[in-house]
C-alpha positions as CSV (number, residue, x, y, z in Angstrom):
1,X,24.7,-42.0,88.0
2,X,23.8,-40.8,91.5
3,X,22.8,-37.2,92.0
4,X,22.6,-37.2,95.8
5,X,25.1,-34.8,97.4
6,X,27.2,-35.7,100.4
7,X,25.1,-33.3,102.6
8,X,21.9,-34.9,101.4
9,X,23.3,-38.4,101.8
10,X,24.1,-37.6,105.5
11,X,20.6,-36.2,106.0
12,X,19.0,-39.3,104.4
13,X,21.2,-41.6,106.5
14,X,20.1,-39.8,109.7
15,X,16.5,-40.2,108.7
16,X,17.0,-43.9,107.8
17,X,18.7,-44.5,111.2
18,X,15.7,-42.9,112.9
19,X,13.3,-45.1,110.9
20,X,15.3,-48.2,111.8
21,X,14.9,-47.3,115.4
22,X,11.2,-46.7,114.9
23,X,10.9,-50.1,113.3
24,X,12.7,-51.8,116.2
25,X,10.3,-50.0,118.4
26,X,7.3,-51.5,116.6
27,X,8.9,-54.9,116.9
28,X,9.3,-54.4,120.6
29,X,5.7,-53.2,120.9
30,X,4.5,-56.4,119.3
31,X,6.8,-58.5,121.4
32,X,5.5,-56.8,124.5
33,X,1.8,-57.2,123.6
34,X,1.1,-53.4,123.3
35,X,-2.3,-52.2,122.3
36,X,-3.0,-52.8,118.6
37,X,-4.0,-49.2,117.9
38,X,-0.7,-47.9,119.3
39,X,1.2,-50.4,117.1
40,X,-0.7,-49.3,114.1
41,X,0.0,-45.6,114.9
42,X,3.7,-46.3,115.0
43,X,3.5,-48.2,111.7
44,X,1.8,-45.2,110.1
45,X,4.6,-43.0,111.4
46,X,7.3,-45.3,109.9
47,X,5.5,-45.3,106.6
48,X,5.3,-41.5,106.6
49,X,9.0,-41.2,107.4
50,X,9.9,-43.6,104.6
51,X,7.7,-41.7,102.2
52,X,9.6,-38.5,103.0
53,X,12.9,-40.2,102.4
54,X,11.6,-41.6,99.1
55,X,10.3,-38.2,98.0
56,X,13.7,-36.6,98.9
57,X,15.5,-39.2,96.8
58,X,13.0,-38.6,93.9
59,X,13.6,-34.8,94.2
60,X,17.4,-35.3,94.0
61,X,16.9,-37.7,91.0
62,X,14.7,-35.2,89.1
63,X,17.1,-32.2,89.9
64,X,20.2,-34.2,89.0
65,X,19.8,-37.3,86.8
66,X,16.7,-36.4,85.0
67,X,17.7,-32.8,84.3
68,X,21.1,-33.9,83.1
69,X,19.6,-36.6,80.8
70,X,17.2,-34.1,79.3
71,X,20.0,-31.7,78.6
72,X,21.7,-34.5,76.7
73,X,18.5,-35.2,74.7
74,X,17.9,-38.5,76.4
75,X,14.1,-38.5,76.6
76,X,13.9,-42.2,77.7
77,X,14.4,-40.8,81.2
78,X,10.8,-39.5,81.1
79,X,9.4,-43.0,80.8
80,X,11.7,-44.2,83.6
81,X,10.6,-41.3,85.8
82,X,6.9,-42.0,85.1
83,X,7.4,-45.6,86.0
84,X,9.1,-44.6,89.3
85,X,6.3,-42.1,90.1
86,X,3.7,-44.8,89.4
87,X,5.2,-46.9,92.1
88,X,4.4,-44.2,94.7
89,X,0.8,-43.9,93.8
90,X,-1.3,-45.7,96.5
């Protein structure tokens, strides 16, 4: 079950395309021997952008799949949700 609306899907794909471009930029920076701190700065930006995408997907999951499962008395979804959240903890 996927609870991501078409509008959200479009937004996420735009974000992911931007991240893909940023990642190619980091690759080019390495290939062109750019300053290490500048490369690391871009990597941090990519990680931040990916985190925002992940949090948006998680929000959609909670508001859709989790909410629906709880309404159907499927409490196993809580364990699944906690496992997913644990993956995000750095």
